[in-house]
C-alpha positions as CSV (number, residue, x, y, z in Angstrom):
1,M,142.0,110.1,197.1
2,I,145.5,111.1,196.2
3,R,146.1,111.2,191.9
4,R,148.8,108.4,190.8
5,T,150.7,111.3,189.6
6,E,150.5,113.0,192.9
7,Q,152.1,110.0,194.5
8,S,155.1,110.0,192.2
9,R,156.1,113.3,194.5
10,H,157.7,112.3,197.9
11,I,156.3,114.4,200.7
12,A,159.3,115.7,202.7
13,L,158.7,117.2,206.6
14,V,160.7,120.1,207.9
15,G,161.2,122.2,210.7
16,L,163.6,122.4,213.7
17,S,164.0,119.5,216.4
18,G,161.3,118.6,218.4
19,S,158.8,119.8,215.7
20,G,157.3,116.1,215.3
21,K,158.8,115.0,212.3
22,S,159.9,112.0,213.3
23,T,156.7,111.1,215.0
24,V,154.2,112.6,212.3
25,G,156.4,111.4,209.6
26,P,155.5,107.4,210.1
27,L,151.7,108.2,210.6
28,L,151.5,110.6,207.8
29,A,152.9,107.9,205.7
30,T,151.0,105.2,206.7
31,L,148.1,106.9,205.9
32,L,149.3,108.0,202.4
33,G,150.6,104.0,201.6
34,L,154.1,105.2,201.6
35,P,157.4,104.2,203.2
36,F,158.8,106.6,205.6
37,V,162.6,107.7,205.8
38,D,164.2,109.4,208.6
39,T,167.4,111.0,207.1
40,D,169.2,111.4,210.8
41,R,168.6,107.8,211.4
42,E,169.8,107.3,208.0
43,V,172.8,109.5,208.6
44,E,173.5,107.3,211.4
45,R,173.1,104.0,209.8
46,A,175.4,104.7,207.3
47,A,178.3,106.5,209.7
48,G,177.9,103.6,212.0
49,M,177.2,106.1,214.7
50,A,175.2,108.0,216.1
51,I,174.9,111.6,215.5
52,H,176.6,113.8,218.8
53,R,179.4,111.3,218.1
54,I,179.4,112.1,214.2
55,F,179.5,115.7,215.2
56,A,182.6,114.8,217.9
57,A,184.7,112.7,215.1
58,R,183.7,115.3,211.9
59,G,182.3,118.3,212.9
60,E,179.3,120.2,211.8
61,T,180.6,119.9,208.4
62,G,181.2,116.3,208.2
63,F,178.0,115.8,209.4
64,R,176.0,118.0,206.9
65,A,177.8,116.3,204.3
66,L,176.9,112.9,205.2
67,E,173.1,114.2,205.5
68,A,173.4,115.8,201.9
69,A,174.1,112.5,200.6
70,Q,171.5,110.7,202.7
71,V,168.9,113.3,201.3
72,R,169.8,112.8,197.5
73,R,169.8,109.0,198.5
74,A,165.9,109.3,199.5
75,L,165.0,111.3,197.0
76,D,166.6,109.5,194.6
77,A,164.6,106.2,195.7
78,S,161.1,105.8,195.2
79,P,158.5,108.4,196.5
80,S,158.1,108.5,200.4
81,V,157.6,110.4,203.8
82,I,161.1,111.9,204.3
83,S,161.6,113.7,207.9
84,L,164.8,115.7,207.2
85,G,167.2,116.9,210.0
86,G,166.6,120.2,210.9
87,G,169.4,121.5,209.5
88,A,169.0,119.8,206.1
89,V,167.9,122.7,204.8
90,L,171.0,124.9,205.2
91,D,172.6,123.3,202.4
92,P,171.5,125.0,199.1
93,K,172.2,121.6,196.5
94,S,169.4,119.6,198.9
95,R,167.5,122.5,199.8
96,C,166.9,122.8,196.0
97,M,166.4,119.2,195.1
98,V,164.2,118.8,198.2
99,W,161.9,121.5,196.5
100,E,161.7,120.2,193.2
101,R,161.0,116.6,194.1
102,A,158.8,116.8,197.0
103,L,155.5,118.5,198.4
104,V,157.5,120.5,201.4
105,I,155.6,121.0,204.6
106,W,157.0,122.9,207.2
107,L,156.2,121.3,210.7
108,Q,156.5,124.3,213.1
109,A,156.0,125.0,217.2
110,D,157.5,127.6,219.4
111,P,160.6,127.1,221.2
112,G,159.3,126.6,224.2
113,T,157.0,123.6,223.1
114,L,159.9,122.0,221.5
115,A,162.5,122.5,224.2
116,R,159.6,121.0,226.2
117,R,159.2,117.6,223.8
118,L,162.7,117.6,223.4
119,Y,163.2,117.2,227.4
120,E,160.4,114.7,227.6
121,S,161.5,112.5,224.3
122,P,162.5,109.3,225.2
123,H,165.6,110.0,222.3
124,D,168.6,108.8,224.8
125,E,171.3,110.9,222.3
126,P,171.9,114.3,223.1
127,R,171.4,116.6,220.2
128,P,174.7,118.6,219.5
129,L,173.0,121.5,218.0
130,L,171.2,122.3,221.4
131,D,174.1,121.9,224.0
132,A,173.3,125.2,225.7
133,P,172.7,126.3,228.6
134,D,169.1,127.3,227.8
135,P,167.8,125.3,225.4
136,T,164.9,126.9,224.6
137,A,167.1,130.3,223.8
138,R,169.4,128.2,221.5
139,L,166.0,126.9,219.5
140,A,165.2,130.4,219.1
141,E,168.0,131.3,217.8
142,L,168.3,128.1,215.7
143,L,164.2,129.4,214.5
144,A,165.1,132.8,214.0
145,A,168.2,131.9,211.1
146,R,166.1,128.7,209.7
147,Q,163.0,130.6,209.4
148,P,163.5,132.3,206.0
149,L,164.2,128.5,204.4
150,Y,161.5,126.6,206.2
151,A,158.7,129.3,205.3
152,A,159.5,128.4,201.5
153,A,157.6,125.0,202.2
154,H,154.5,124.6,200.1
155,L,152.6,123.7,203.5
156,V,152.9,124.7,206.7
157,A,151.4,123.0,210.0
158,D,151.6,124.1,213.5
159,T,151.9,121.2,215.8
160,T,151.6,122.9,219.1
161,G,149.1,121.3,221.3
162,R,148.2,118.8,219.0
163,S,148.7,115.1,219.2
164,P,150.7,113.2,216.6
165,N,147.4,111.5,214.9
166,D,145.9,114.6,214.7
167,V,148.8,116.2,213.1
168,A,148.6,113.9,210.4
169,A,145.0,113.5,209.7
170,A,145.5,117.1,209.3
171,L,148.2,117.1,206.7
172,L,146.7,114.1,204.9
173,N,143.6,116.8,204.4
174,A,145.7,119.9,203.7
175,I,147.9,117.5,201.2
176,Q,144.6,116.1,199.4
177,Q,143.5,119.6,199.4
178,H,147.2,120.7,197.8
179,W,146.6,118.5,195.4
180,A,143.0,119.2,194.7
181,T,143.7,123.2,193.9
182,R,146.7,121.8,191.1
183,R,144.7,120.1,189.0
């Protein structure tokens, strides 16, 4: 069982698109009895348009400003499981806030697995940063650039070849072990 003081912290899921943040997050939130917040969905709700349209209208810089605002908003709310957009860790202020206020978990998978998941995903909207001739190569580039940031996470979970339910259960166990070692 997770102690009350530990329940006062957020759980933040970081990783590339396709790593499972938006799928595993709600399952983990249910197991922990916490609400789930997907910052990408919150950005879309605040802007009144899909992410690819935000990129088209405001560019990546405009999108990242909206994203940073939603990350702050999620962290200022009651404890929850928060799925961060893949690039949210790029903003130093957001990154610092997340690492201070949350137990950060990096969900990782190899670029081929990520590309396959994204291709098979029912997600209808284009993903602006993956608009490339070779999405797997683009994911490898993004991973290489962001890996040092993701690697600072408190916990790491490889989601390759695992069902979302298995990942959520393993994360619950890892979180409980993490808190037990901090006593």
